[in-house]
N, C-alpha and C positions, 0 to 999 in steps of 0.2 A: 440400753446403755447409756449412761450419762455422760456428757462431754462438758469441757470446759467453754465457757463463753465469755467473750469480751463485751462487757454490759455497758450501754449508754443510757442515761436517765434524763429524762425531760420533766421538769417540774412546771406545772401550768399555774401561774400566779398573776395573770393579767386580767382577770375578769373584772367587771364593772360593778359587781355586787348590786344590781339594779333592784332586786327584791328585798335588800336590806335597807333601802332608803338611802340616806346620805352617808352612811357608814361603809368604810372599807372593811368588809367582814375578816379579811386576812390580817388586818392589824388589831382585831379585838383580842382581848385576853381570854385564854382558854387553859385552865389547870395552871395558872401562874405564869404564862408566856404567851405572846402573840402567836395567832393561829398558824401563821406561815412558817414559825420556827419549828413546829412539830414535823413538818414536811422535810425541812431541811435536815433536821436531826435523823430522820428515818433514812433518808438518802445517804447520809454520812456513815450509816452502819453497814452499808453495803460496799466492801472493800473493792479498791481497784476499779471502780466505775467512773466513767467521765460523766459529769453532770452539768446540764444547762438549766438555768431558771429563767423562765420567760415572765418578765414583769415590766410594768410601766411605773412602778412605785420606787422611789429613791431609797426608802427605808428597807424594803425587801431587798433590792439590788445590794445595798451595803451588807445587809445579812448574809447574802449568797457569796459575795466577795470574800467576806470574813471567813466563811466556811470552806473557801477554796474552790468555788464553783464558778463556771462561766456564766455570764448573763446575756440575755437577748431582750430587746425591746420589741413590742408588737403595735404599731401605730394603727393596725386594722382591728384591734380588740373589740371594738363596737359590732363588728360583723359576725361574732361568735367565736366559739372555742376552737374551730378548725384552724383559724388564723394563727392562734398560739401554737398549736401543734405544728404547723407548718414553719413558723418562726424558729421554733426550737429544733426542729429536724435540720434545718439548713445550717445551723451552727455546729453540727456534730462532725468530729473528724472522720477520716476514712476507716480508721482501725477499731471497728466494733462490730459484733454479730448481731446483737439484740438490743432493741430500744424498750425502755420501761417508761411508761407515762404515768406520772403521779399528779393527781389532783391535790392542790394545796388546802383544800377546804374539807378533808376527810380526816378529822382528828382522832378516830378511834382505829384507824388502820394500823395493824400490828406487823412488826417485823417478821414474825412466823408466817403470816398470811402471804406476804411478798415472797418469802423464801420458798413457800410451797409453789407458787407460781413459777419461780426461777427454776425449781426442780422439774417441772413440766417442760420448760423451755430447753433444759439440758437434754432431756429424753428425746426431744423432736425438733424439727425445723419448721414448726407451725407457729401461727398467731396463737397467743394464750389469753383466754378471756374468762374471768371468774364469773359464776352464776349463783344466784340465790332464788330457790323456788322457780327455776327455769327462766329467770329474767337476767340478762347480761349486765355486769357491774364493771366497775373501774377499781384498781388499775389494770391495764392490759399491757401485753408484751408483743412486739412486732419483729420478726427477723429482718435483716437488713435489706432484703430483696424488695421489700415494700417501701423503701425510702422515698422512691420518686412519687408514688402515689400519695404518701402522707405528706410530702412537701407541696403537693398541689391541691389538697382538699380546700373546700369552702364551706361556710355556713355554720351551723350550730349543733351538728351531730357528731362532731369528733372522729374518733378513730373507727366508730361503728360503720361509718360509710364505706370504709375500706373492707373490713372483714365480712361484711354482709355480701360483698361481691367475691369472696374467696372462702366460703363455708367449708369447702372440701379441704381447705388448707388451715382450718381453725379448729382448736381444742378447747372445748368449753369445760372448766373445772368447777365441781359443785361444792358449795359451802353450805353448811348447815345453820350458821348464824349470820344475821345480816348486818350486825352493827359495824363490822369493819368497813363496810361500803357506804355508811350513811355520810352525807355531806351536808353542809351548812348553806342553805341558799336564803332561808328566812329566819325570822326570829322565832318561829315556832320550831324550826329544825334545831336551833340552838337550844331551845328549852328542853326539847325531847332528849337531846343528847346529854345535856347537864343532868337532867332527872335521871336518866340511865345510869350515868356515872355515880350519882349520889346513892343509887340503889343497889350497887354492886358490893 
């Protein structure tokens, strides 16, 4: 039986883009708009959600504020993605049931994919993790009871270090197509995604 959930969203946009050279990948144009805007637009399509954007970039921060979202800075960004997760979680209000973590560098992630994950979250009170070919992907959803663990994680493994300790409380959702979960870390990733879009 599905239940209503109060959704909180944390958009992770404080990475250093080390593998892209000196370019901030989230400011690169993708399909006519900066890459980070696609994540903001996706979050805006999820009604009644409280959204926090973790970023150290003034342009991304301005876009988040314009969209009506809360922002959080992460001075520990060089230590890895876990610090951004923790920074975002600490900004959340008390009135939510589930946290959705969105990476700002997944330009092909579709609303219907996120909605499918949300449907699973409404059916159970477990961590929801998408999978492709038995490999865990992002974005993931965490029930509120994992707040303290998420707020204390360290390093570059993200939420995986939490759900790997709670496999009996984790639901893995299989997907048959991988492109929703592709992210842009390198110029080769960017070229692959642009080639894929051009071929559709």
